[in-house]
N, C-alpha and C positions, 0 to 999 in steps of 0.2 A: 442471537449474536449480540455481544456487548455493543453498546452504542459506539464506544470509542476504545481503541487499543493504543497504549503508550509504551514507549521504551526509551531508555537513555542510550546515547551513542557518544563515545569518546573519540574525538578526532586524533588520529595517530599519523605517524610519518607516511605510511603507505596510502593514506587518503589524499595527501598533498601533491599538487602538480607544480610545474615550473613557475607558476605565478604565486606560489606560496599560499594557496588556499585550497579547499576541498575541490577536487576535479568534478566537473558536471556529470561525468559517467558514473562516478561513485554515488551520487544522489539517486540516479536511476536504479542502480543496484539496490540501494537502501529502500527505495520505494517498493521494488519487487519483494525484497526480503520481509519488510514489515507487513505487506499485504498477505504474503504466504503465512507468516506467523499468526496473524489475526485469524485467518481461515482455519489453520490447524488448531488454534486455541479453542474454537467452538465446534469443531467438526465432530459429528456423530460417528461412531465406529462403522466402518463399511463405506461411508460416503467418499472417502479418499480413493477408493478403488473404483467408484462408479462415475465420478465427475472430475473434470480437469478445467481449470480456469486458464485462459490464454489472453495475452495483452492484444488489444486492437489498436490502441494509441495511447500516448502520454502527452499531456500538456503540462510543461514544467516552467515555472516562473522563478527565476533566480533574483532575489531581492537584495541580498548582502552576502559578503563572503564569510566563510567559517575558516578558522585558522587552527594550526597545530595547538593542541591542548584544550581547545574549546569542548564543552559538553553541550550536546544537542538533545532536545526532547523531540522525539518523533511521535506523531500521533496520526491515526488513520480511522476512517469510518466510511460506511457505505452511504452515498448520497441518494441514489435511487436505483431502481431495477426496472428494466423494460424488455419484455420478450426473453431473449437469450443473453442480454447484456446487463452489466452492472457498472455504475460509475462510482469510483472510490476516490475520496479525497485523502491527501497526505500532506501534513505540514511539519516542517522542521523549525524549531525555535531555539535560539540561544538560551541556555539555562540561566545564565547570569542576567541578561537584559530582558528576557522574555519576548524579544523581537523576532518576527518571522524572518527566517533566512531563505527558505525555499518553500513554495507551495505548489502542489501538483494535483491534477485529476487524471486518473487512468481509467479508460474504458476496458473492461474485461468481458470476454465471451465465455459462456459455459459450454463445454464439449462433453459428449459421451466418451468415456475413457476407452471403450472398445472400438467404436466406429470413427472417433475423432471428428464427428459432425456436431454442429451447434444444436443445443437443446433449449427449449423454453424452460426457464427456471422453474423447477417443480416445487410443489407445496412443502416438501420436507426441507428444502433450503429456505423457502420463504418463512417457515416457522422459526428459523434460527435468527431472523432479522427483527429489529425493532419496528413497530408499526409505522413510524414516520419515514422509513426508507422504502416502504413497499409501494 
C-alpha cells in the first residue's frame, strides 16, 4: 500500500453549515471516503469480496474552519496494525496556507465478509502495507 494517499477537496455550498464553515459531520464523511478510496486504490482483485473494514472509533480534532471556496488537501496513511485492527491517520490542510484544518485517527476493524466476524489481519493484507506501519 502506498505510504500516503492524497486528494483535493473543493469546499462547496452543500458542505457549509449555519456557522458558514464546513460542518463537522462532513469531515467524518470525508474521512471515511478517503479511507475507502485508499483501500480500493491498492486492493488486489478478490480481496474486496473477502474482507470488510468497519469503524471502531474516530478521534477528530478540529483546528480551524474551512470556508466556501477553500481547497483542501486530504491525506491519509496507516499508522499501525495490531491483531484485527488498523489505525489510520487523516489530515486536511488548507491548500493556500498549508495549515492543518482537521486531523483525525480512525481505528478500523477487519471483518470476514461472509461471517462479519473480526479477523486477524492476514499476510496478504500485510504485504500491501509499508514496513513502518506493520
